[in-house]
N, C-alpha and C positions, 0 to 999 in steps of 0.2 A: 625392571630393567630398562635402562635408558640407552639411547643411541646417539652418536655424534662423532666428530673428528678429533683424533688425539695424535700426539707425536710419539714416535718410537725412540729408541736409544740414539739414533742418528739424526733426529729432528724431522724425519719424513712424516707427513700426515697420512693417516689411514682412517677409514670409517670403521668404528668399533662399537661393540655392545658393552655397556657397563653392567657388570654382574656383582651383586653383593654376596660376600662370603664371610661368615662369622667364625671360621676355624683357621687357627694358625698352626704352623708346624711346631710341635712341642719338643724343644731341645732337651728337656729333662728326661725324655723317654728314650734317649739314645743310650748306647752302652756306657756312656760316661755317667749318666744319671741313674736314678733308681729304676729298676726293671719293672716295677709295678705301675709306672706311669704309662698312659696311652700315647700313641704316636701323634694323635691330634687332640687339640683341646679347644673348647669354646673360649675365646679370649678376644674381647673387644670387637673391632669392625675392620673388615678388609674388602676392597673393591678391586676386581679384575677387569681390565680393559682388553677385550678379545675381539679379533677380526671375525666377521661372520662366515668367511669362506672355509668350509669344512675340509676342503682338499689341500689347504695350505698347512705348512708345518710351523711349529713354535708360534702358535696363534696369539698368545698373550703378550702384548707389547708394554704393559705397565701394570704394576701393583701399587695400590695405595692403602697404607695402614693408618688407622686412626686409633690412638691410644685412649685410655680412660680419661686422661687429663686434657684431651683435645689435641694432642700433638699429632701432626700429619706427616708421614714419611712416604716417599715414592721410591719405587725400585723399577728400573727399566731393563729387562732381560736383553742380553746381547743377541744379535742376529735374529731379531724377531720383527715381523713375521718372515717366514720363508715362503716365497711365492712359488707355487707348483701348479702344473696343468692337471686338470681332472682326467682320470682314465676313463675311456669309453667302456660302457658295460658290455659284457659278452653274453649273447643269448645261449641258453642251455637247451639244446634240441632234445625235445621229448620223443619226436618221431619225425621222419622225413616225408611223410605223405602230405600232399597239399589238399586242404579242405576248401571246397567251393560249392556254390549252389548251381542247380540246373538253370539253363537258359535256352532260348530258341523261339521261333515263330509258332503261334498258336491261333486258332480261330477265335473271333470275339463271341459269336453266338454258336452254341453247340446243342446237340440233341442226345437223348439217352442212347447209349450204344456206340457213340462216336469214339474212335481210337486215333491217337496221334502221339508222336514222340517229340520231346524237346531235346534237340541234338546240338545246340549251340556250344555246349561244354562237353568235350570228349570224355572228361573224367567223371562226369555226373550226367549221363544220359538217362532221362526219365521217360518211361513208357506209360501213357495215361489212358484210362478208359472211363468214360462218363457213365455213372451208374444211376443217377436220378436228377430230376428237376424239381426243386422244392422252393418254398417261400421262406425267407429268413429276414431277420432284422439286423440292420447295419447302421449304427449311430442314429437310431430313431427312425430310419427309413425302412419301409417294408419293400424288399426287392426280391426278384426271382434269381435264384442261384442254381448253379449246376454242381452237383457233388460228383467227385471222381476218386479213383484209386490209382496209385502209381507205383512202379517197380523200378529201382535202380539196378537190381541184380545183386547176387552175393549177399543175401539176407538184409538188404537195405530197401526201404520202401517209404512211401509218403501217401498222404490222403488229405483231402480238403475240399474247398468249394470256390467257385469263381462267380462274379456277377454276370448274369446272362441277359441283361437288358439295359437299354439307355446308354448314356454317354460313358458310363463306367464299365461297359461290357468288356469282359476279358480280365478285369482287375481281380486279383486274389482277394477273396473275402476271409478265408481261413486256411491254414496248412499245418499239418503235422509231419515232421521228418524224423526217420529213424535210419541213421547211417552208421554201419559198423566198419571200423578201421582196425587193421592188424598192425601192432607195434613190432618192430624188429630192426636190427642193425645189420648192415652189410648183407642183406638178402636172407638172413636167418629168420625163422619163424618165431613170432613172439606172441604176447597176449593180445587178445581182441578187446577193443573198447568200442562203446556205442555213443554216438552223439545224437542227442534228442533235442529237437527244436520245435517250438510252437509259435506261429505268427498269426495275427488277425488284425483286421482294420479296427482302429480305435476311434477315429474321428474323420468325418467327411467335411472338409472345409469348402470345397468347391467342386462341382456346381451345387446350387441350393436345391435344385430339382433333379432327381436321378431316376424317377419312374414316370410312366405315362399317367398314372393316377394322380400324381402330384402336379401335373402340368396344367397351366391355364392357356387355352388357345389364344393366338393373337387376333386382334380385331382392328379394323380400319377406322380412324377418326375423321380424316378428311383427305380429299384429293383435289389437286388444282395445279395451276402453273405459277411459278414464282414471279414471272413478269406480269401476271394478271390475265393472260390469255394466249392462245395460239392462233395464228392466221394461216390461211392457205397460201399456195404458190411460193413455197420456199422459205417460209418463216420458221425460226427456231425458238424454242422455249424450254425451260427446265420443268419437267413433270415431277411433282412432289407428292408423295403419299405419306401421311402421318399415321404411324402404326402404334397401337397400344398393346404392350405385352408385359404382364406382371412379372414374368420370369426372365425377361430380357434375354431370350435365347432364339430370337428370330434369325434365320439363316438366309432366307431368300424371299424377295418380293418381286412380283411381275404384274404387268398390266397388258391386257389383250387389246391392242390397237389395230386389229385386222381391218376394221371398218374404214380406216384411213390409209390402209396399205402398209402399215409398219409392223404387222405381225405381233408376236409376243415380245414385249420390251422388258428387259431386266433392269432393275433399279439397284442403287448402291447406297449403303450407309457407312462406307469406310473411306470417304474422302475421294472417291473416284466418280467418273461420269458426271461431273459437275456438282457433286455433293459438297456442301459447305463445311459441315461439322461431323466428325466421326462419332458414331454411336449416339446420336441425338434423337433417334427414332423417326427421323425424316429421311425417307428413302427417295433418291433422286436419280433422274436420267435426263440427259440433254437430247432432245428429239428435234428432227427437222421434217416438216410436212411439205412435200413438193406437190401434192395433189390438189384437187379442187373440192374434195369432200368437206362439208362443213355442217354445223348445226349442233343441237343437243343430242348426244348419243349415249347409249348404255355401254359401259365397258366392264370387264371382269377383272377384279384385283385378286391375285393369288398371293397368299402369305404362308410361309412354311417355317416352322421352328424345328427343334430337334425331334419332336414327337409327332406332330400332325401337320397336314396341309389343309388350309381352309380357303374358301373363295367368297367374295362379296361383290355384289353388283353396285355400280356407282354411275352417276351422271357426269359426263365430261363435255364441255362445250368448246367447239372449234369455230372460230369466227371467219366469215368470208372476207378475204383481203380486199380492201377498197381499190378501185382503179388507180393507176399511177400516171401522173402527168409527166411526159417526157420532155416537152418543150412548150414555151409560151412567148409569143412575140406581139408587141404593141406597135401600131403605126398610126400616128407618131407616138413617141414615148413621153412627150411633155406637152400637156394641154391645159386649157382653162376649163372651168366648170361650165357645162352646157355644150361643150364641143363634142363632135363625134370622134370615135377612136376605132380603128380597125384592129382585129385580133385574130390570131391563128394559134391553134392548140393541137398537139399530138398526145395521145394517151393510149395505154395498153391495159389489158385485163384478161385473165384466163377465160372468163366467160364472155368476152367481147364487150366493146363499148357501145352502149345503147344511145346515150345522149350526152351533149356537152353544152353548158350555158354559163354566161357571166351573171353572177348573182350579186346585185347591188341593192337588194331590198333593205338591208340594214342601214344603208346610207341614204335612204329615201329615193332610190332609183328603182329599176325594174330588173326582172329576170329575163335576160336576152338569150334566146336559143341560137346555137351555131349550127351550121350545116356542114356535112361531111363530104369530102371529095378526095379520093386516093389516100385515105387515112388521115387527112388533115381537116380539122374542124375550124371553120372560119366564119367571120361575121363582123358586125359593127354594133357598137353600143354608145350611148350618150352619157357623158359624165354628169351625175346628178349634182345639184347645187348643195346638197347636204354633205358632200365630202369635204374633209378638211384639206387645206393645202399641204404640200410636201410630197415626199416619196411614199406612195401608198401601195399596199399589197391588194391586188384585185382577186377576190375569191372566185374560183372556177368550180362550178358544180358538175360533177361527172357521175354518171350512172352506168353500171355494167349490165350485162345481159341477164344476171340473176337477181337484179333489183338492188344490189348494193350501191350506195351513194356516198360520195365524199365531197367535202369542200376543200379542194386542193389548193394549198398555198406553198407547195414545194414542187420542184422538178427532180427527176431521177435520171440524169444523163448517163451516169455510169453505174446505175443500180443502187446508188446511195442518195438519200434525200439531201438537197441543198435548197437554199432560199430561192423562190421563184423571182423572175424579173419584176421590178416595181414600175408603176406609172407615176410620173411626176405631175402633180396638180399645182399649177401656178396660182399664186395668190393675187387676186384682183384688188385694186385699191377701191375704197368707197367712192361712190359718185352721187352727184346731186341731180335728181331727176326733175325737180320743179322748184321754182321760187315764187312765193306769193306775198303780197303786201296786204295787211288787214288794217282797217281803220273803223273804229266804232263797231267792231264785231262783224263787219262786212268786208268782202274783198274789194280792193281798190285798184284801179288801173294805174294811177299815178300817186305820187307822194305830194301832199299839200303842205306848203310852207306859208304861214300867215304873213300879212303885210306888217302887222304889229300885234302887240298884245301877247297873250300866253302861247307857248309852243303847243303844237298838235301831236298827240301820242299816236304812233304807228307800231304795228307788230310785223316783223319779218319772219315768214315761215319757209323752211327748206326741207323738202322731202329727200332723205339720204338713204341709199340702199347699199348693202354689202352682204354677201352670203354668210360671212363669219360673224356678223354683228358689229355695230358701231360702238366703240368705247368712248369717243368724245367727238364733239363738233364745235367749230369756232367760226367766227365771222369778223372780217375787218371792213367796217362800213364807212370809213373815211370821215367826211364832214358831218354825217348823221350821228356819229358817236359823241358822247359828252366831250366838252372842251378838254383838250389835252390827251384824248385817247384815239385820235383819228388814225394813228399808225399802229394801234395795238389790236391783237387778236382777242376778241371778246367771246366768252363761253356762251354757247347756245344750249338750251335745255329741252328735255323731252320727259319731264317728270310732273307735268300738270301745274307748274307754278310759273310765275313771271310771264303770264300771257299765253302759256302753252295750253291749248284747249283739251287735248287728250294725252294722257301719259302713256309712254311706251308704244305709240303708233308709228314711230319712225319719222315723224315730222318734228324737226328741231326748231326752236323759237327763240327770238331775241327781240326785246322791246327798245324803242328809241323815241326821243322827243325831237320834233323838227322845229328849229328856232326860226324866228322871223328874219334873222340875218342871212339865211341861206338863199342864194340866188336860184332862179329857174334853170332848167337844163338837165342834161343827162349826168348821172353819177354812177361811177363804177365801184362795185363792192366785190369782196372775195369771201368765198365760203370753202372751208376744208374740213375733212373728217379723218379720223384714224380708226382702223379696225382692231380686233383683238390680237392680230398678228403684227401690229404696229405698222401696217401699210397705210400710207397717206394719199389723199387725193392729189393727183398730179397738178403741177402749177398751171398747165394749159387749160385745165378744166375748172379752175377755181373762180374765174372772173364772171360777173353778171352785171348787166346794165339796168338801172332803174331811172324813171323819169320823175323830176321834181317840178311842181307847178305852184306858182304864187296865187293866193286868193286874198280878197280884201278882208278887213277885220270883221265885217258884218256877215260875212259868209256868202255875199253876192259875187258880181263880176262875171266875166265870161265863163269862168269855171262853173258858177252856180247856174247860169242860164243853160250851159250845155248839159249839166247834170239833170235840169228840170225842163228841158225843151219840150218833151212830150206833154207834160202837164200844162205848159203855157199854150201849146197849140189847142188843146181841148178847151181851155178857158176862153181863148179867143173865138173859137167856133161857137161856143155857147153864147157869148156876148152878141155875136153877129146874128145868131138865131133869134135871140130875144128882141133885138132891134128890128129885125125883119117882121116878126109877128106883131110888134107894136105898130109898125108903119102900116101894115095891112089892116089892122083893127081901126086905126084912125081914118084910113081912106074909106072903109065901109061905112063908118059912122057919118062921115061928111056926105056920102051919097044918099043916105037915108034922110038927112036933114033937107036936102035940096028937093 
C-alpha cells in the first residue's frame, strides 16, 4: 500500500492510500446473467485510492482498472470524499463511586505500637498500626522497615511496610490494598466488587546511600585562607575548608574560632558567604578579625552529613598586623646626596608603637632612629651617596609593642593604603677634584716646551668624581693638542692604555706632545665629564690653568739649573772642602821644611 496526493472528481487534491484489489464486480452474476456465477470474480487488477480518515463518508475518490492487455481505465466517484467531523466517544459508566488512594501526614520514623490515621482523603481514611520493625532488601540496599496494618472500614483494608531510616524514611516500601465497592444505580443496592492493588519499590535512583552502614564519614583535606592569611585589627579573609566525602552528602561544616572571639563559624558550599563555586567541596566563610589575638592556634572543624557528625583538629595561623604609618613629612623634600633631611612620622598599632626609624642600609646608609613626642616620631638623617637620583621612596622601619616589624612604604590617611610621599634626590654633575701633569713617569710642576728638536711627551691626569659613575670624560687642551684639534674635545681614558697608569681608578688620562713652536706662559685647558644620568660638568668648573716653560735643546738652561740646584750646591761645597784641605796640607808641609 502506497500513500500520496490524488485528485477527486472535482480536481481537489487529497492525501490517499493506494490499495490493490484483484476482485471486480461480476456483471454476469446479476439476474440478467446465469445464476450460477458468483457476485465477485478474480479478474485482472484494480487500485482503490481511499482517504485515510475513517470518520469521512464516501472515502474512495478514484478507481483504477488495469486489464490483461495493459489498458488502464480510471473512474472517479461523484461527491467523494464527504468530509465529516468525528463524534466524541461517550463513556459508559460502570458505577458512580470515585476510587482514590489514602493520603495525609505521617511520621518519618515510627516505633512498634504506633497508631495514626491518614485523613487527607475523606473517602479513603486509613487507620494504621505499626506491628513490627524488620530488615528488608530494597533494590539491593539492606534497610530497616516498619511493617503495619491498616483498615479503611467496611471490609476494606491494607498492609505493607515503610522505610524507617535514612533520607528515605517514610517512603512506602511495599503495600497491599483490598478495597470493596458496591455497584448500584440511583441508590439501589447492587453487587459488590473488590479492587486489589499491590505496589512496591522497584528501583532507587537517588540517593546512592540510604543507610548508615553504607555511608562513608566526611573528612577534612585542608584548611586555610583564600588570600593566604588573616591579620589582626580588622582584617577580612575567606576561610576555606576542603572536605572529602565519597557520598557527597555533607550538609554542614563549622569551624570553632572562639579563640579569636568569633565563636562557631558556619561555612557554605552553595555560593553564599563568599563561596566561589557551588558544590565543589570547598566550604567557605568570609570572616573579619577585629581583635589582637594572633599566632598558630588549634581549631575544631565540624563536618556533618546525613548520617554522622565528625570533628577534626586543625592548625590555623592568624598573623599580627604590622603597624600602619599614618603620615610622613620630609624637610626639605628635595636634597642632594650627603645633605641632612628632617623627617616626622605618625604611626598606629593595636599593640602600640615601640620604635620608628629611617632604614637606608640597602642604599649604603644607616638606620636612623627617631624620637617620639606627643605621638609624632621625628629626627634627622643623611642622604647616602649610594642613592640614585630622582623621586625615591624612603623606607620607614616601624616596630609595634608585640615585636611586629614592617618596612612601611605606604601611608593610611583614610584607612586605606596610598603611596607614601617621596624624597627627591637631585643629580649632581661630575666634578674634577685634581689635575696633574706627568712627564717621564714623574709629576711635573710645569709643561716643558723644547727650543728645538723633537717634541716632549706629557700626560695629563684628571681625577673625576661622581656618585653615579662617570660614563665619559673629555678634554679640550688648545695649543697642546695636535695641529688642527685645538678646539676639539678629545677623549680621556681610564682603561690602562694611552698613558693611563691604573685602569678604573677614577683618574682619566690624555697624552700630548709639546712642540718647540709653543711659547712660554699660562695655557687654559677645559675638562668635562658626563655621568650615567647624562649630567655634565658645569661650564664654570671646566677650566684649568697650566704653565708652559721653554728649555734648551740640551736640556740645560735656567729650568735645568732650578731643577738641579740642590745637587749643584752640594758639588760646590764638596769642591770648596777639597780646596781647603789641600791648602792646609800644603801649608803644613812648608812649615816642616823650614
